[in-house]
C-alpha positions in Angstrom: 30.6 -14.1 14.3 27.2 -13.2 14.0 25.8 -16.2 15.8 24.1 -17.3 12.6 23.8 -20.7 12.2 23.1 -22.6 8.9 22.4 -26.3 8.1 23.6 -26.6 4.4 22.8 -30.3 2.6 24.3 -30.5 -1.0 25.6 -34.0 -2.6 28.0 -32.2 -5.2 31.1 -32.4 -2.4 32.9 -29.3 -5.1 29.5 -27.1 -4.4 28.9 -28.1 -1.5 32.8 -26.7 0.1 32.7 -23.7 -2.0 29.3 -22.6 -0.5 30.6 -23.6 3.1 33.7 -21.4 2.5 32.0 -18.4 0.9 28.9 -18.6 3.8 32.0 -18.9 6.5 33.8 -16.3 4.9 30.6 -14.0 5.6 30.5 -14.7 9.2 27.7 -17.4 9.0 28.3 -20.5 10.9 27.7 -23.4 8.6 27.8 -27.1 8.8 28.0 -29.2 5.6 26.7 -32.7 5.1 26.2 -34.7 2.0 22.8 -36.4 2.4 19.2 -35.6 3.8 19.8 -38.4 6.4 22.7 -36.5 8.0 20.7 -33.2 7.4 18.2 -34.8 9.4 20.3 -36.2 12.2 22.3 -32.8 12.6 18.7 -30.8 12.8 18.1 -33.3 15.7 21.4 -32.6 17.4 21.8 -28.8 17.4 20.1 -25.7 16.7 20.4 -23.9 13.4 18.9 -20.3 12.1 18.4 -21.2 8.6 19.0 -24.7 6.5 19.8 -24.3 2.7 18.8 -28.0 0.9 19.7 -29.1 -2.3 16.5 -31.2 -3.6 18.4 -34.1 -5.0 20.3 -36.2 -2.4 20.8 -39.7 -1.8 19.1 -41.5 1.4 16.7 -38.7 1.6 15.6 -36.1 -0.8 15.4 -32.2 0.1 11.5 -32.4 -0.2 11.2 -35.3 2.1 13.7 -33.7 4.7 11.7 -30.4 4.7 8.7 -32.2 5.0 10.5 -34.2 8.3 11.6 -30.8 9.8 8.2 -29.4 9.5 6.9 -31.7 11.5 8.6 -30.5 14.6 9.7 -26.9 13.4 7.3 -25.2 11.4 9.4 -21.5 11.7 13.0 -22.6 10.3 13.4 -21.0 7.1 14.1 -23.5 4.4 15.9 -22.4 1.1 16.0 -24.9 -1.6 18.8 -25.1 -4.4 17.8 -27.3 -7.5 18.4 -27.8 -11.2 14.6 -28.3 -11.3 12.8 -25.2 -12.4 9.5 -26.6 -13.6 6.2 -25.1 -12.0 5.0 -28.2 -10.7 8.6 -28.3 -8.8 8.0 -25.2 -7.7 5.0 -25.6 -5.9 6.0 -29.0 -4.9 8.8 -27.1 -3.2 6.8 -25.0 -1.5 4.5 -27.0 -0.3 7.1 -29.0 1.6 7.6 -26.0 3.5 10.6 -24.2 1.6 10.9 -20.3 2.3 12.8 -19.8 -1.1 14.0 -21.7 -4.2 17.1 -20.9 -5.9 17.5 -22.6 -9.5 21.1 -23.6 -10.4 23.5 -22.2 -11.5 23.2 -19.2 -9.3 25.5 -16.7 -8.1 27.1 -16.7 -4.5 25.8 -13.1 -3.8 22.1 -14.1 -5.0 22.4 -17.0 -2.6 23.2 -14.4 0.2 20.9 -11.6 -0.8 18.0 -14.6 -0.1 19.4 -15.5 3.0 19.4 -12.0 4.3 16.2 -11.1 3.0 14.8 -14.1 4.9 16.7 -13.2 8.1 15.7 -9.7 7.6 12.0 -10.6 7.6 12.0 -12.8 10.8 13.3 -10.1 13.0 11.2 -7.3 11.4 7.5 -6.9 12.9 4.9 -6.4 10.4 3.4 -2.7 10.7 0.4 -2.7 12.4 0.3 -6.1 14.3 -1.2 -5.3 17.3 0.2 -6.2 20.6 -3.1 -8.9 21.7 -5.2 -10.9 20.1 -8.2 -10.1 18.0 -10.9 -11.7 16.8 -12.0 -12.4 13.1 -15.3 -13.5 12.8 -15.5 -16.5 15.1 -11.6 -17.0 15.4 -9.3 -15.6 17.9 -6.2 -14.5 16.4 -2.6 -13.8 18.2 -0.2 -12.3 15.6 2.7 -12.2 18.1 2.4 -15.7 19.3 0.9 -16.9 16.0 -2.0 -18.9 16.9 -5.3 -18.8 15.5 -8.0 -20.2 17.7 -11.3 -21.6 16.8 -14.0 -22.4 19.8 -10.8 -23.6 22.2 -8.8 -25.3 19.4 -5.8 -23.6 18.1 -3.9 -24.0 15.4 -0.3 -22.6 15.1 0.7 -20.2 12.3 3.8 -20.0 10.4 5.4 -16.6 10.5 4.3 -16.2 6.9 0.7 -17.3 7.4 0.7 -15.0 10.3 1.8 -11.8 8.7 -0.3 -12.5 5.6 -3.3 -13.2 7.6 -2.7 -10.2 9.7 -2.2 -7.9 6.4 -5.5 -9.5 4.7 -7.2 -8.4 8.2 -5.8 -4.8 8.1 -7.5 -4.6 4.5 -10.7 -6.8 5.3 -13.3 -6.2 2.9 -10.7 -4.0 0.6 -8.3 -5.2 -1.8 -5.2 -6.2 -0.6 -2.9 -5.5 -4.0 -0.7 -8.5 -4.7 2.4 -6.5 -5.2 2.0 -4.7 -2.0 1.9 -7.7 0.1 4.7 -9.6 -1.7 6.9 -6.4 -1.0 5.5 -6.2 2.6 5.9 -10.0 3.8 8.3 -11.3 0.8 10.5 -8.2 0.2 10.7 -9.2 -3.6 7.6 -9.4 -6.0 9.6 -12.3 -8.1 7.6 -14.9 -9.5 8.8 -17.5 -7.2 7.5 -15.5 -4.2 4.5 -15.1 -6.0 3.7 -18.8 -6.1 4.7 -19.2 -2.5 2.1 -16.9 -1.5 -0.5 -18.5 -3.5 0.4 -21.5 -1.5 -0.1 -19.8 1.8 -3.6 -18.2 0.6 -4.5 -21.6 0.0 -3.5 -22.7 3.7 -5.6 -19.8 5.4 -8.6 -20.5 3.1 -8.3 -24.1 4.9 -8.0 -22.7 8.3 -10.8 -20.3 8.0 -13.4 -22.6 6.3 -14.6 -23.4 9.9 -16.5 -20.5 9.8 -18.8 -19.7 6.4 -19.0 -16.1 7.0 -15.2 -15.7 6.3 -14.0 -15.8 2.6 -10.4 -14.9 0.9 -11.3 -14.0 -2.6 -9.0 -13.6 -5.7 -9.4 -10.3 -7.3 -8.3 -10.8 -11.0 -5.6 -8.8 -12.0 -5.4 -7.0 -8.4 -4.7 -9.2 -5.2 -7.2 -10.6 -2.4 -9.8 -9.6 -0.4 -10.9 -11.0 3.1 -14.6 -10.9 3.8 -15.6 -10.7 7.4 
């Protein structure tokens, strides 16, 4: 076994068993539950490396479940499985804390690729990350501990927030090309990852708004520019 434990919540029993058997065959220790409430209980009782949640589930839907998990764990990767593919649904999923979003029907190979890409990102250091904290305006940013401190008030960043802020800073006052950022952090520059990055850019803007000298600008058709 590769010691990767997956929490799978899928109310379609046939699909759930199929996914569990496939992931187990790929050496992922997979726990299958059928409701959001059961998934939250399992999360509270055990340690998992990654979660895969159907959005439409009884007792507690996947979006609510992800929000509950994010209250106590900002780092645990979450993949949503859903038949809902409208843009507003995708954005809502990422705001709820998703790392990835797969619409049904999908192939087992695609799911495996998404899992492996997420796990690979979590053990790969973004090139250029410094060993210690450095200043961004009036902030002290520690990319290794993923902490953004402003005058003694610390914000614990998620992995992607930290990677994206570090990438922006290393290109500060220059254009950070959108596709480069997507391929560096998300591996793939597809539509869903692009929407995810937009959500994280919005979060970083909110954090940095405490220093009026810092701006993250949209450069139309190209990417972003951190002014500092």
